[in-house]
SERO-105702 format. One record per residue (C-alpha): residue number from 1; y, z, x. Coordinates in steps of 0.5 Angstrom, whole numbers. Each point is the difference from the previous one (the first is absolute). Example, Ala and Ser with C-alpha at 12.3 -4.5 7.8 and 13.67 -1.06 7.14 Angstrom:
2
 num     Y     Z     X
   1    -9    16    25
   2     7    -2     2
***
This chain:
460
 num     Y     Z     X
   1   639    20   169
   2    -7    -3     2
   3     0    -5    -6
   4    -7    -3     2
   5    -4     6    -1
   6     4     2    -6
   7    -1    -7    -3
   8    -8     0     3
   9    -1     7    -3
  10     3    -1    -7
  11    -4    -7     0
  12    -7     4     1
  13     3     4    -5
  14     1    -6    -5
  15    -7    -3     0
  16    -2     5    -5
  17     5    -4    -5
  18    -4    -6     3
  19    -6     2    -2
  20     3     4    -7
  21     2    -8    -2
  22    -6    -3     2
  23    -5     5    -3
  24     4     0    -6
  25     0    -7    -1
  26    -6    -3     3
  27    -5     1    -7
  28     4    -5    -3
  29    -3    -6     3
  30    -7     4     0
  31     1     1    -8
  32    -4    -6    -3
  33    -5     1     5
  34    -2     8     0
  35     1    -1    -7
  36    -6    -5    -1
  37    -5     4     5
  38     1     7    -4
  39     1    -5    -7
  40     6     4    -1
  41     0    -4    -7
  42     5     5    -4
  43     7     2     1
  44    -1     7     1
  45    -5     0     5
  46     5    -6     4
  47     6     4    -1
  48    -4     6     3
  49    -2    -4     6
  50     8    -2     1
  51     3     7    -1
  52    -5     4     2
  53     3     1     8
  54     6     3    -4
  55    -3     6    -1
  56    -2     0     8
  57     8    -1     1
  58     1     6    -5
  59    -5     5     4
  60     3    -3     7
  61     7     1    -2
  62    -1     7    -3
  63    -4     3     6
  64     5    -4     5
  65     5     5    -1
  66    -5     7     2
  67    -4    -4     6
  68     6    -3     4
  69     4     7    -1
  70    -7     3     4
  71    -3    -6     4
  72     6    -3     2
  73     3    -8    -2
  74    -5    -3     6
  75    -7     3    -3
  76     3    -2    -7
  77     1    -7     3
  78    -7     0     3
  79    -4     2    -6
  80     4    -5    -4
  81    -3    -6     6
  82    -6     2    -1
  83    -1     1    -8
  84     3    -8     1
  85    -5    -2     4
  86    -6     4    -3
  87     1    -1    -7
  88     2    -8     1
  89    -7     0     4
  90    -3     4    -6
  91     2    -4    -5
  92    -2    -6     3
  93    -7     2     0
  94     0     3    -7
  95    -6    -2    -4
  96     1     4    -6
  97     7     0    -4
  98     0     7     0
  99     0     0     7
 100     5    -5     0
 101     5     4    -3
 102    -1     6     4
 103     1    -4     7
 104     6    -2    -5
 105     3     7    -1
 106     0     1     7
 107     4    -6     2
 108     5     3    -4
 109    -1     6     3
 110     2    -3     6
 111     6    -3    -3
 112     2     6    -3
 113     1     3     6
 114     3    -6     4
 115     5    -1    -6
 116     3     6     2
 117    -2     2     7
 118     2    -6     3
 119     7     0    -2
 120     1     7     1
 121    -2     0     8
 122     4    -6     1
 123     6     4    -4
 124    -1     6     5
 125    -1    -4     8
 126     6    -4    -3
 127     7     2     3
 128     6    -1    -6
 129     3    -7     2
 130    -7    -3     0
 131    -4     4    -6
 132     2    -5    -6
 133    -3    -6     4
 134    -6     4     4
 135    -2     3    -6
 136     1    -7    -5
 137    -5    -3     6
 138    -5     3    -5
 139     2    -4    -6
 140    -1    -6     5
 141    -6     1     2
 142    -2     1    -8
 143     3    -7    -2
 144    -4    -3     7
 145    -7     4    -3
 146     1    -4    -7
 147     1    -6     3
 148    -5     1     6
 149    -6     3    -5
 150     2    -7    -5
 151    -1    -5     6
 152    -6     4     2
 153    -3     0    -6
 154     2    -8    -1
 155    -3    -2     6
 156    -6     5    -2
 157    -1    -3    -6
 158    -3    -7     0
 159     0    -6    -5
 160    -2     1    -7
 161    -2    -7    -3
 162     3    -2    -7
 163    -3     2    -6
 164    -5     6     4
 165    -4     3    -5
 166     1     8     1
 167    -8     0     2
 168     2    -5     6
 169     6     4     2
 170    -4     6     0
 171    -6    -3     4
 172     5    -3     5
 173     2     3     7
 174     7     2    -3
 175    -4     4    -6
 176    -6     3     5
 177     4     1     7
 178     8    -2     0
 179     2     5    -4
 180    -3     5     4
 181     4    -3     6
 182     6     0    -2
 183     0     7     0
 184    -5     2     6
 185     6    -4     3
 186     4     6    -2
 187    -3     4     7
 188     3    -5     4
 189     8     3    -1
 190    -3     7    -1
 191    -3     0     7
 192     7    -2     3
 193     2     5    -4
 194    -4     5     2
 195     1    -1     7
 196     8     0    -1
 197    -1     7    -4
 198    -3     2     6
 199     5    -1     6
 200     6     1    -3
 201     4     7     1
 202     0     6    -6
 203     6     1    -4
 204     5     3     4
 205     2     4    -6
 206    -6     2    -1
 207    -1     2     6
 208     7     4     0
 209    -2     4    -7
 210    -7     1     3
 211     4     4     5
 212    -3    -4     6
 213     7    -2     2
 214    -3    -2     7
 215    -3    -6    -4
 216     5    -1    -4
 217     4    -2     6
 218    -4    -4     4
 219    -1    -5    -6
 220     8     0    -1
 221     1    -1     7
 222    -6    -6     0
 223     4    -2    -6
 224     7     0     2
 225     1     3     7
 226     2     7     3
 227     7     0    -4
 228    -3    -2    -6
 229    -6     5    -1
 230     6     6     2
 231     4    -3    -4
 232    -5    -1    -7
 233    -4     7     2
 234     8     4     0
 235     0    -3    -7
 236    -7     2    -3
 237     1     6     3
 238     7     1    -5
 239    -4    -2    -6
 240    -6     4     2
 241     4     7     0
 242     3    -3    -8
 243    -7    -1    -3
 244    -5     6    -2
 245    -5    -3     3
 246    -5     2    -6
 247    -4    -3    -5
 248     2    -7    -4
 249     2     4    -6
 250     5     5     5
 251     2    -6     3
 252     2    -3    -6
 253     5     7    -2
 254     5    -3     6
 255     6    -2    -4
 256    -1    -7    -1
 257    -7    -1     1
 258    -2    -1    -7
 259     5    -6     0
 260    -3    -3     5
 261    -6     1    -3
 262     3    -3    -7
 263     3    -6     4
 264    -7    -2     4
 265    -3     0    -7
 266     3    -4    -4
 267     2    -5     6
 268    -8    -1     1
 269    -2    -1    -8
 270     7    -4     0
 271    -4    -4     6
 272    -6    -2    -5
 273     3     1    -8
 274     6    -5     3
 275    -5    -6    -3
 276    -2    -3     6
 277    -7     0    -1
 278     2    -4    -8
 279     2    -6     4
 280    -6    -1     4
 281    -4     2    -6
 282     5    -6    -3
 283     1    -4     7
 284    -6    -6    -2
 285     3     0    -7
 286     6    -2     2
 287    -2    -4     6
 288    -4    -5    -7
 289     6     1    -3
 290     5    -3     6
 291    -5    -6     0
 292    -6     3     5
 293    -8    -2    -1
 294    -4     5     0
 295    -3    -3     7
 296     6     1     2
 297    -1     8     1
 298    -1     0     7
 299     7    -2     1
 300     3     4    -5
 301    -3     6     4
 302     3    -2     6
 303     7    -2    -3
 304     0     7    -2
 305    -3     4     5
 306     5    -4     5
 307     6     2    -4
 308    -2     7     0
 309    -1    -1     8
 310     7    -3     1
 311     4     5    -4
 312    -4     6     3
 313     3    -2     6
 314     7     0    -4
 315    -2     7     0
 316    -2     1     7
 317     7    -3     3
 318     4     3    -5
 319    -2     7    -2
 320     3     4     6
 321     7    -4    -1
 322     1     0    -7
 323    -4     6    -2
 324    -5     3    -5
 325     4     0    -5
 326     3    -6     0
 327    -6    -5    -1
 328    -3     5    -5
 329     6     0    -4
 330     0    -8     2
 331    -6    -1    -1
 332    -2     4    -8
 333     7    -4    -2
 334    -4    -6     2
 335    -6     2    -4
 336     4     1    -6
 337     3    -6     0
 338    -6    -4     1
 339    -4     3    -5
 340     5     0    -5
 341     1    -8     1
 342    -8    -1     0
 343     0     5    -7
 344     4    -5    -3
 345    -4    -6     3
 346    -6     2    -3
 347     4     2    -8
 348     2    -7     0
 349    -5    -3     2
 350     3    -4     6
 351    -5    -2     6
 352     1    -4     6
 353     2     1     8
 354     5     5    -2
 355    -5     5    -1
 356    -3    -1     7
 357     7     1     3
 358     0     7    -4
 359    -7     2     1
 360     2    -2     8
 361     7     4     0
 362    -4     6    -4
 363    -5     0     7
 364     6     0     5
 365     4     6    -3
 366    -6     5     0
 367    -2    -3     7
 368     7     1     3
 369     1     6    -4
 370    -5     6    -3
 371    -6    -3     3
 372     2     2     7
 373     6     5    -1
 374    -4     5    -4
 375    -5     1     6
 376     6     1     4
 377     4     5    -4
 378    -6     4    -2
 379    -2     1     9
 380     6     2     1
 381     4     4    -5
 382    -5     6    -1
 383     1     6     6
 384    -5     1     6
 385    -4     5    -3
 386    -1    -3    -6
 387     0    -7     0
 388    -8    -2     1
 389     0     5    -7
 390     6    -2    -3
 391    -3    -8     2
 392    -7     1    -3
 393     3     2    -7
 394     5    -6     0
 395    -5    -5     2
 396    -5     3    -5
 397     5    -1    -5
 398     1    -7     2
 399    -9    -1    -1
 400     1     3    -7
 401     5    -4    -1
 402    -3    -6     2
 403    -6     1    -5
 404     4     2    -6
 405     3    -6     1
 406    -6    -4     1
 407    -3     3    -6
 408     6    -1    -5
 409     2    -7     2
 410    -5    -4    -4
 411     2     6    -7
 412     7    -2     1
 413    -1    -7     1
 414    -4     0    -7
 415     5     4    -3
 416     7    -2     2
 417    -2    -7     2
 418     2    -5     7
 419     8     1    -1
 420     0     7    -2
 421    -5     2     6
 422     5    -2     4
 423     7     3    -3
 424    -5     7     0
 425     0     0     7
 426     7    -3     1
 427     2     7    -3
 428    -4     4     4
 429     4    -3     7
 430     7     0    -4
 431    -3     8    -1
 432    -2     0     8
 433     7    -4     1
 434     4     7    -3
 435    -5     5     3
 436     0    -2     7
 437     8    -2     0
 438     1     7    -3
 439    -5     4     5
 440    -2    -5     6
 441     6     1     5
 442    -1    -4     7
 443    -5     2     5
 444     1    -5     6
 445     1     3     7
 446    -1     6    -1
 447    -5     5     3
 448    -6     2    -3
 449     3     7     1
 450     8    -1    -3
 451    -4    -2    -5
 452    -4     7    -1
 453     6     4     2
 454     3    -2    -7
 455     3    -7     1
 456    -5    -3    -3
 457    -2    -6    -5
 458     1     4    -6
 459     7     5     3
 460     4    -4     3
***
């Protein structure tokens, strides 16, 4: 096994995750300044500016299935990198709000592509015993992208004098140029991703499915040597003989295929509806209840970001040892308990540092389970011929769930209050524990072809 080449190739694919995290978060630092520049003084326009990228995410996710099956994983990585680079420069130069929105939608399109293609590509180049860790590189890259965007925004923004008026901020360097640089700097890692996407090999599984067996063997030989290439090609040939080789609809008629799609979609939706966005929405309030002042908000971001990174690495080093199912059930159980106690504390009007500990515990539970393991599972459970289309459906469901969660959270909070909201998401997580406990079987250590031949995540 040529481990160095394998890790280098997977890391190149994971740059899509880094841009995913970076582009998703960079808007937060620019928000106070572009809102003044474009005179966004209504909640509707402010919300649209923040959420319009989700439209692009949905388009990118839905398009990724057909595009990856037709043009391959490598070309889609290149397309995503180009979309990241062009949209970041376009957003930085926007002088009208409609143009700003159009470029943000294009950036969302890049996120939608990268969120599905990067983990799928890594899964298809990975040997079974390293696949969990290698695909988790994508989540590691996402959290580093988030932190990188936060640090870059902090370094670009110039101090705002206490008591500065909105007009003074608008006319300042931040209001005229700073927010543009925040978006424009995204082009630098985008170009790095573009260069990497041009250098990496095509997915050997996609090449084999397309009948380009000599090229597939060559890629596998580069990654793991001749013996490894011969073994994997034999597995692919056996699995291909058992697949229909038709459209996605025909593939879904295969025994167990629809069950796999249900597992993938439910897991993708659960990653969003588990309520972690509630935690982030409440983070500032919870930190304030623990005694922190508004001026400590950057510190709060660093604390939550650091916990996110640390526990992502916990998953990274344990997912191939303890398995996907164990991490998912452990993390979800932790979220159930955390939300239940948080809801109780809100119900009893309690405050203090225990709430700070609980919010960090929730982030830790999510970072070590649903955050990385969802991408690993949906990238590995589908047969080779239907992986692109089925994963596109799962990722589209993920972004739809994200949109619905974002839209319904204020309504839920207004109707049920903080305590009821946390208890609702505790119930969702408990339902997830039951569903995954009954339907998801362990996939660690199995080749993609072994799972495709009937020993799959839902049929073991």
